[in-house]
C-alpha positions in Angstrom: 6.6 1.2 -25.5 5.5 -2.2 -26.5 2.7 -3.8 -24.6 1.3 -7.4 -25.0 -1.5 -9.1 -23.2 -1.7 -12.8 -22.4 -3.4 -15.0 -19.8 -2.1 -17.5 -17.3 -4.4 -19.4 -14.9 -7.2 -16.8 -15.3 -4.9 -13.8 -14.7 -4.2 -11.1 -17.3 -0.4 -10.8 -17.8 0.8 -7.5 -19.2 4.3 -7.8 -20.7 6.0 -4.4 -21.0 9.0 -3.4 -23.1 10.7 0.0 -23.3 10.3 3.2 -21.2 7.4 4.1 -18.9 7.2 7.9 -19.3 5.0 10.6 -20.7 4.4 8.5 -23.8 3.2 5.5 -21.9 -0.5 6.4 -21.6 -1.3 3.2 -23.6 -0.5 1.3 -20.4 -3.6 2.7 -18.6 -5.8 2.0 -21.6 -4.5 -1.5 -22.0 -5.0 -2.4 -18.4 -8.5 -0.9 -18.5 -9.2 -3.1 -21.6 -7.8 -6.2 -19.8 -10.0 -5.6 -16.8 -13.1 -5.6 -19.0 -12.2 -8.3 -21.5 -9.8 -10.6 -19.6 -9.6 -10.6 -15.9 -10.0 -8.5 -12.7 -6.5 -9.9 -11.7 -3.7 -7.9 -13.5 -0.1 -8.9 -13.4 2.5 -6.6 -15.0 5.8 -8.0 -16.2 8.5 -5.3 -15.9 11.4 -7.5 -17.2 11.6 -5.6 -20.5 11.3 -2.1 -18.9 14.4 0.0 -19.4 13.4 3.2 -17.6 10.6 4.6 -15.4 10.6 8.4 -14.8 8.5 10.4 -12.4 5.8 10.9 -15.0 5.9 7.1 -15.6 5.3 6.6 -11.9 2.1 8.6 -12.2 1.0 6.5 -15.1 1.5 3.3 -13.1 -0.3 4.9 -10.1 -3.3 5.9 -12.3 -3.5 2.3 -13.8 -3.3 0.9 -10.3 -6.0 3.1 -8.9 -8.3 2.2 -11.9 -7.9 -1.4 -11.1 -8.8 -0.9 -7.5 -11.8 1.2 -8.4 -13.1 -1.7 -10.5 -12.6 -4.1 -7.6 -9.6 -5.7 -9.3 -6.1 -6.6 -8.1 -2.8 -5.5 -9.7 0.6 -6.9 -9.0 4.1 -6.4 -10.5 7.0 -8.7 -11.1 10.5 -8.8 -12.5 11.0 -5.2 -11.4 14.6 -3.9 -12.0 16.5 -2.7 -9.0 16.6 1.0 -10.2 12.8 1.0 -10.6 12.3 -0.5 -7.1 14.6 2.2 -5.8 12.4 4.9 -7.5 9.3 3.3 -5.9 11.0 3.6 -2.5 11.9 7.3 -3.1 8.3 8.3 -3.8 6.9 6.1 -1.1 5.1 3.6 -3.3 7.3 0.6 -2.4 4.6 -0.4 0.2 1.8 0.2 -2.3 2.8 -1.6 -5.4 3.0 -5.4 -4.7 6.3 -6.5 -6.4 7.3 -10.2 -6.8 10.4 -11.9 -8.2 8.7 -14.2 -10.6 5.4 -14.9 -12.4 4.9 -18.1 -10.5 5.3 -16.3 -7.1 2.8 -13.6 -8.0 0.2 -16.1 -9.3 0.6 -18.1 -6.1 -0.2 -15.0 -4.1 -3.3 -14.3 -6.2 -4.5 -17.9 -5.4 -3.8 -17.4 -1.7 -5.8 -14.2 -1.6 -8.7 -15.9 -3.4 -8.7 -18.7 -0.8 -8.8 -16.2 2.0 -11.6 -14.3 0.2 -13.6 -17.5 0.0 -13.1 -18.2 3.7 -14.2 -14.7 4.6 -17.3 -14.8 2.5 -18.4 -18.3 3.6 -17.7 -17.7 7.2 -18.6 -14.0 7.4 -20.5 -14.4 10.7 -18.2 -16.6 12.6 -15.0 -14.7 11.7 -16.2 -11.8 13.8 -16.9 -13.9 16.9 -14.4 -13.1 19.7 -13.2 -15.4 22.4 -11.8 -14.1 25.7 -8.3 -15.3 26.1 -5.4 -14.6 28.4 -2.6 -16.2 26.3 0.9 -14.8 25.8 1.7 -12.7 22.8 5.1 -11.4 21.6 5.6 -8.7 19.1 8.0 -6.2 17.5 8.1 -4.1 14.3 8.7 -6.0 11.1 12.3 -6.2 10.1 13.4 -4.8 13.5 16.4 -6.2 15.2 14.8 -5.5 18.6 13.9 -8.4 20.9 10.2 -9.3 21.1 8.1 -7.3 23.5 5.7 -9.3 25.7 2.0 -8.9 26.4 -1.3 -10.7 26.9 -4.0 -11.4 24.4 -7.3 -10.0 25.8 -9.5 -11.4 23.1 -9.1 -13.1 19.7 -11.2 -13.3 16.5 -10.4 -14.7 13.1 -9.6 -11.2 11.9 -7.6 -9.8 14.7 -6.6 -9.5 18.4 -7.0 -7.0 21.2 -3.9 -7.2 23.5 -2.7 -5.6 26.7 0.9 -4.6 27.0 3.2 -1.8 28.2 4.9 -1.2 24.9 2.4 0.5 22.5 2.9 1.3 18.8 1.1 3.9 16.7 -1.9 3.1 14.4 -0.6 1.8 11.1 2.5 0.1 12.4 3.0 -3.4 11.1 4.3 -6.0 13.6 5.8 -9.4 13.6 3.7 -11.2 16.1 3.9 -14.6 17.9 0.6 -15.9 19.1 0.6 -18.5 21.9 -2.4 -20.7 21.1 -2.2 -23.9 23.1 -2.6 -26.8 22.8 -3.2 -26.4 19.1 -2.1 -24.9 16.8 0.7 -23.8 19.2 2.8 -20.7 18.5 1.9 -19.0 15.3 4.0 -16.3 13.7 1.8 -13.8 11.9 2.0 -10.3 10.6 -0.3 -7.8 12.2 -1.2 -4.1 11.8 -2.1 -1.7 14.6 -5.6 -0.5 14.0 -6.6 0.8 17.5 -4.9 2.1 20.6 -6.9 2.0 23.8 -7.8 5.4 25.3 -7.1 5.4 29.0 -10.2 7.5 29.8 -12.6 5.5 27.6 -11.1 2.0 28.2 -9.4 2.1 31.5 -9.5 -1.7 32.0 -8.0 -2.2 28.5 -5.3 0.4 28.7 -2.5 0.2 27.7 -3.6 -1.9 24.9 -3.7 -2.2 21.1 -6.1 -3.7 18.5 -4.2 -5.6 15.9 -5.6 -6.7 12.5 -4.1 -9.8 10.8 -2.0 -8.8 7.8 -0.9 -11.0 4.8 -2.5 -14.0 6.6 -2.3 -17.3 4.6 -5.4 -19.3 4.1 -4.0 -22.2 6.1 -3.3 -20.0 9.1 -6.7 -18.3 8.8 -8.3 -21.8 9.0 -6.2 -22.6 12.1 -7.2 -19.4 13.9 -10.9 -19.8 13.0 -10.8 -23.4 14.4 -9.2 -22.2 17.6 -11.7 -19.5 18.1 -14.7 -21.8 17.5 -13.3 -24.4 19.9 -13.0 -21.9 22.7 -16.3 -20.2 22.3 -18.5 -21.3 25.3 -21.8 -19.9 24.1 -22.6 -19.8 20.4 -25.9 -18.2 19.5 -28.2 -20.1 17.1 -28.4 -18.7 13.7 
């Protein structure tokens, strides 16, 4: 296969042409070289890819793992439908981040960098929690079910603990409506279940779930941080 490397806004773009199969080991080497010599942010363009077989899937997975091991980020765009279907068959459609265009993927890189800056600059305050008894509505992402209702027990810049009758298992991603009044109002965010309260250990918080914010935009992160800080009664001196 043919592999070319270029740069766009500080991101290493890997343009691919041909088949990703047993003969595509150069892909791993090229991405490794780009990580060292170009950028920790890798964006692979699949527009010229004709075929990916099961060995090719392994090649992509090895390259992806190498990027993560070196604290990098790797995304994919212009992925043909048949390749997306193969990702889904082997369960990697939720692992590989696929985008429709180069511009869309680059925008996501920028959003993630903004969030990373906020988390680093505000490391202490993002973990502060405010007790809250506001409404929350939630349901599985892409579900046609109506929203279930519950109460926020406490809120921080990285997540929520909520009380509700309907509980989902750890790892479930949810579409969530946070009622944060008077400002910012109702925020629609994605969350992931990271904790389910144990009735024996946490009788007062059961049934309840701990939700972590997922794919949160930098703008929404700032709004939630501002809300938490405004409602903190006692802030210890640093």
